C-alpha positions as CSV (number, residue, x, y, z in Angstrom):
1,M,27.4,96.1,113.6
2,N,30.2,98.6,112.7
3,R,33.3,96.7,111.2
4,H,35.7,98.2,113.7
5,A,33.8,97.3,116.8
6,R,36.3,94.8,118.2
7,Q,39.2,97.5,118.2
8,M,36.6,100.2,119.3
9,I,36.1,98.1,122.4
10,L,39.7,98.7,123.6
11,P,39.7,101.5,126.0
12,E,43.2,102.9,124.1
13,V,40.9,103.5,121.0
14,G,36.7,104.0,121.7
15,A,35.1,106.2,119.5
16,E,37.4,109.2,119.6
17,G,40.3,107.2,118.8
18,Q,38.3,105.7,115.7
19,A,37.4,109.1,114.6
20,R,40.9,110.2,115.0
21,L,42.0,107.1,112.6
22,A,39.4,108.1,110.0
23,R,40.8,111.5,110.0
24,A,44.0,110.4,109.5
25,Y,46.4,110.8,106.2
26,L,49.3,108.4,105.6
27,V,51.6,108.2,102.7
28,I,53.1,104.4,102.3
29,V,56.2,104.0,100.3
30,G,56.4,100.4,98.9
31,A,53.5,97.9,98.4
32,G,55.6,94.9,98.5
33,G,56.7,92.5,101.3
34,L,56.5,95.3,104.1
35,G,53.7,97.2,102.6
36,S,51.4,94.3,102.1
37,P,50.5,93.6,105.7
38,A,51.0,97.4,106.4
39,L,48.3,98.3,104.1
40,M,46.2,95.5,105.1
41,Y,46.1,96.4,108.6
42,L,46.1,100.0,108.4
43,A,43.2,100.1,106.2
44,G,41.3,97.5,108.3
45,A,41.9,99.8,111.1
46,G,40.1,102.7,109.3
47,I,42.6,104.8,108.3
48,G,40.9,107.5,106.2
49,R,43.3,108.3,103.5
50,L,46.3,106.6,102.1
51,T,48.5,107.3,99.1
52,V,50.6,104.4,98.1
53,V,53.6,105.0,96.1
54,D,55.2,102.1,94.2
55,P,56.6,102.1,90.6
56,D,56.9,98.1,90.3
57,R,54.8,95.5,89.0
58,V,53.4,92.5,90.3
59,E,55.5,89.4,89.5
60,A,54.7,85.6,90.2
61,T,57.8,85.7,92.5
62,N,56.4,88.5,94.8
63,L,53.2,86.7,95.7
64,H,54.7,84.4,98.5
65,R,55.3,87.4,100.8
66,Q,53.0,89.9,99.1
67,P,49.4,88.3,99.2
68,I,47.5,91.4,98.7
69,H,48.6,91.2,95.0
70,A,46.9,87.6,94.4
71,G,45.3,87.4,91.2
72,R,46.9,90.6,89.6
73,E,50.3,89.8,88.0
74,G,51.4,92.4,85.7
75,W,49.6,95.1,87.6
76,G,51.1,98.2,88.9
77,K,51.8,97.3,92.7
78,A,50.4,100.7,93.5
79,H,47.2,100.1,91.7
80,S,47.0,96.4,92.7
81,A,47.0,97.8,96.2
82,A,44.4,100.5,95.9
83,S,42.0,97.6,94.4
84,F,42.8,95.4,97.4
85,I,42.1,98.0,99.8
86,A,39.0,99.2,97.9
87,A,37.6,95.6,98.1
88,L,38.5,95.3,101.9
89,D,36.7,98.8,102.9
90,P,35.6,101.2,100.1
91,R,35.3,104.0,102.6
92,V,39.1,104.3,102.8
93,E,40.3,106.8,100.2
94,V,43.4,105.6,98.3
95,Q,45.6,107.4,95.9
96,A,47.5,105.3,93.7
97,L,51.3,106.7,92.6
98,P,53.2,104.3,90.3
99,E,56.2,106.2,90.6
100,A,59.8,106.3,92.5
101,L,60.2,108.0,95.6
102,T,63.2,110.3,94.7
103,P,64.7,113.4,96.5
104,A,62.7,115.6,93.9
105,N,59.3,114.5,94.9
106,A,59.8,113.3,98.5
107,P,59.1,117.0,100.0
108,A,55.8,117.2,98.3
109,L,54.6,113.7,99.1
110,V,55.5,114.1,102.9
111,A,53.7,117.6,103.1
112,G,50.4,117.3,104.6
113,A,50.9,113.6,105.7
114,D,49.9,112.8,109.5
115,L,52.5,109.7,109.2
116,V,54.9,108.0,106.4
117,L,55.6,104.5,106.3
118,D,58.9,103.6,104.8
119,C,58.3,99.9,103.1
120,A,60.5,100.2,100.0
121,D,63.3,98.2,102.0
122,S,65.9,100.8,100.2
123,F,68.4,102.7,101.9
124,A,68.4,105.4,99.7
125,V,64.9,105.6,99.7
126,S,65.0,105.2,103.5
127,Y,67.4,108.1,103.9
128,T,65.6,110.4,101.5
129,L,62.5,110.1,103.7
130,S,64.0,110.4,106.8
131,D,65.7,113.9,105.4
132,A,61.9,115.0,104.2
133,C,60.3,114.0,107.4
134,L,62.9,115.2,109.6
135,A,62.5,118.7,107.3
136,A,58.7,118.4,107.8
137,G,58.2,117.3,111.3
138,V,56.3,114.2,110.2
139,P,56.7,111.0,111.9
140,L,58.4,108.0,109.9
141,I,57.9,104.7,110.6
142,S,60.9,102.6,108.8
143,A,61.5,99.0,108.4
144,S,63.9,96.8,106.5
145,A,64.0,92.9,106.2
146,L,66.2,90.6,104.6
147,G,66.6,86.5,104.8
148,L,65.7,85.8,108.5
149,S,66.1,89.2,109.9
150,G,65.0,92.6,110.1
151,Y,64.1,96.0,111.9
152,C,61.4,98.4,112.4
153,G,61.8,101.9,114.3
154,G,60.0,105.3,114.8
155,F,62.0,108.2,113.4
156,C,61.8,111.7,113.0
157,A,59.1,114.6,114.6
158,S,59.5,113.9,118.3
159,A,62.4,111.1,117.4
160,P,65.6,111.2,116.3
161,S,66.2,110.7,112.4
162,L,67.2,107.6,110.7
163,R,70.4,109.2,110.2
164,A,71.0,109.7,114.0
165,L,70.7,106.0,114.5
166,F,72.3,104.8,111.4
167,P,74.7,107.2,110.3
168,D,76.7,105.1,107.8
169,L,75.6,102.8,105.0
170,P,75.5,98.9,105.3
171,D,78.7,97.2,104.2
172,R,77.0,95.7,101.3
173,A,74.1,95.9,99.0
174,A,71.8,93.0,99.0
175,S,68.1,92.5,98.4
176,C,65.4,90.0,98.6
177,A,66.1,89.0,95.1
178,T,69.8,88.3,95.7
179,A,70.2,87.2,99.1
180,G,66.2,85.7,99.7
181,I,63.6,86.4,102.1
182,L,61.0,84.3,103.9
183,G,57.5,85.4,103.8
184,P,56.6,85.7,107.4
185,V,59.6,87.9,108.3
186,V,58.5,90.6,106.2
187,G,55.1,89.9,107.4
188,M,55.8,90.3,111.0
189,L,58.0,93.5,110.3
190,G,55.1,95.1,108.1
191,A,52.5,94.3,110.7
192,M,54.8,95.7,113.3
193,Q,54.9,98.8,111.0
194,A,51.1,99.1,111.1
195,Q,50.8,98.5,114.7
196,M,53.6,101.5,115.5
197,A,51.7,103.5,113.1
198,L,48.5,103.0,114.9
199,A,50.2,103.9,118.0
200,V,51.4,107.1,117.1
201,L,48.2,108.2,115.7
202,L,46.2,107.0,119.1
203,G,48.9,108.5,121.2
204,L,49.4,105.4,123.0
205,A,52.4,105.2,125.7
206,P,55.0,104.6,125.6
207,S,55.3,106.1,122.3
208,P,56.9,103.7,119.4
209,M,59.0,107.1,118.1
210,G,62.4,106.8,119.1
211,Q,62.0,103.0,119.8
212,L,63.8,100.1,117.4
213,V,62.5,96.4,117.4
214,T,64.6,93.8,115.9
215,L,64.1,90.5,114.7
216,G,67.2,87.9,114.1
217,P,67.3,84.4,113.1
218,G,65.6,81.9,115.4
219,L,62.8,84.3,116.0
220,R,65.0,86.3,118.5
221,W,63.0,89.7,119.2
222,G,64.9,92.5,120.7
223,G,65.4,96.4,120.5
224,F,66.1,99.5,122.4
225,R,65.2,103.0,122.6
226,F,67.3,105.6,120.8
227,D,65.5,108.8,122.0
228,T,68.8,110.8,122.8
229,A,70.7,109.8,119.7
230,P,72.3,113.1,118.4
231,E,71.7,114.3,115.1
232,P,74.7,114.2,112.7
233,A,76.3,117.5,111.9
234,S,76.4,116.8,108.3
235,G,75.8,113.8,105.9
236,L,76.0,112.7,102.5
237,R,72.6,113.7,100.8
238,F,70.7,112.1,97.8
239,I,69.6,114.0,94.6
240,A,67.5,113.0,91.8
241,T,68.4,112.8,88.1
242,S,66.6,115.8,87.6
243,Q,68.2,117.9,90.2
244,I,71.5,117.5,88.4
245,A,72.6,120.9,87.7
246,P,74.6,122.7,85.0
247,G,78.2,122.9,85.9
248,D,78.0,119.7,88.1
249,L,80.9,117.0,87.7
250,V,78.9,113.8,87.5
251,V,80.7,110.6,88.0
252,D,78.6,107.3,87.4
253,L,80.2,104.1,88.8
254,R,77.8,101.8,87.3
255,D,79.9,99.4,85.0
256,E,76.8,97.6,84.4
257,A,74.9,100.3,82.4
258,A,75.4,101.0,78.8
259,Q,74.9,104.3,79.1
260,T,76.1,107.1,81.9
261,V,73.1,108.7,83.7
262,T,73.8,112.0,82.1
263,P,75.6,113.0,79.0
264,G,79.2,113.7,79.5
265,A,79.3,112.0,83.0
266,L,82.7,110.2,83.8
267,R,83.0,106.4,84.4
268,A,85.4,106.9,87.3
269,L,86.9,109.5,89.6
270,P,89.3,112.0,88.1
271,P,92.8,112.2,89.8
272,A,92.3,115.6,90.6
273,L,88.6,117.1,91.7
274,P,87.9,120.6,90.0
275,P,85.9,122.9,92.5
276,G,82.0,122.9,92.3
277,R,79.5,120.3,93.1
278,L,80.3,116.4,92.6
279,V,77.5,114.0,91.9
280,I,78.3,110.5,92.4
281,A,76.2,108.0,91.0
282,C,75.3,104.3,91.1
283,R,72.6,101.7,91.3
284,S,71.8,101.4,94.9
285,G,73.8,104.3,96.4
286,L,76.2,102.2,98.2
287,R,79.1,102.4,95.7
288,A,78.8,106.2,95.6
289,W,78.4,106.3,99.3
290,R,81.9,104.3,100.0
291,A,83.5,106.5,97.0
292,A,82.5,109.7,98.8
293,Q,84.3,108.7,102.2
294,T,87.4,108.5,100.6
295,L,87.1,112.1,99.3
296,S,87.7,115.4,101.1
297,H,85.8,117.3,98.7
298,P,83.5,119.9,99.9
299,D,80.4,119.4,98.1
300,I,79.5,116.0,97.0
301,V,75.9,114.6,96.5
302,L,74.8,111.2,95.5
303,L,72.3,109.7,93.2
304,A,70.8,106.3,93.4
305,T,69.6,105.2,89.7
306,G,67.6,102.0,90.7
307,D,67.4,99.1,88.5
């Protein structure tokens, strides 16, 4: 029996819809707590081709919320995910990219994709992907989770971008490592990403593009549509370290880093800023974003170095 027979019974899928899924090419950025269920259900649904982007390695502390990596501690997550998918359905073509998503490689990764999933749970990655998908006209399903809460939404292409809905960064930088997370929270939101992606590919109505679904403490589900959210006229953009140009003034705000992001970078904003491009760097992008908000300099870009 066809392994997809149970979903092909659905009038919303059928043979034509299943063939559409088999032709689809998706890029999934992040193979952690959100990416694990998303990848499992997308591969299980018969998506034809997947590229998995993740530079991290599997650790024991990941496994309570990333079950697809069981038994592969120490593996790169991208290759571990590819191994899981090959065992689940060897007909799904998978490319593992053990590298970070940056503003330098995002446009090429997004190009040619039918849909992109943002499972990295990093606002620097989310904004970078949103910018790339908006420019390329590619749908983006982005999710974020922390503690007992999170959201999932459909952005770009026929919907407003992430910047239209969230024009500013959060007040504080927190992560699963610092604030904690329950496995089922990311599991539900990652599964929601897969469902939204399948709905877009199958052309289901109403479309999840322009829709935000929220999950709060106490299993409180909510959400709203944002189809008419206006795109901001301007906004601070992220660049990669490789995109620092000669003549840029670089300010590295990472007190915790022994070396600056580039030789000659300053450790603090100078009293007076010279003309030219200003690059403000920090680990997550949040300190750089907040510092940029206090300046009237006309040419500022941000750099999130990561851990």
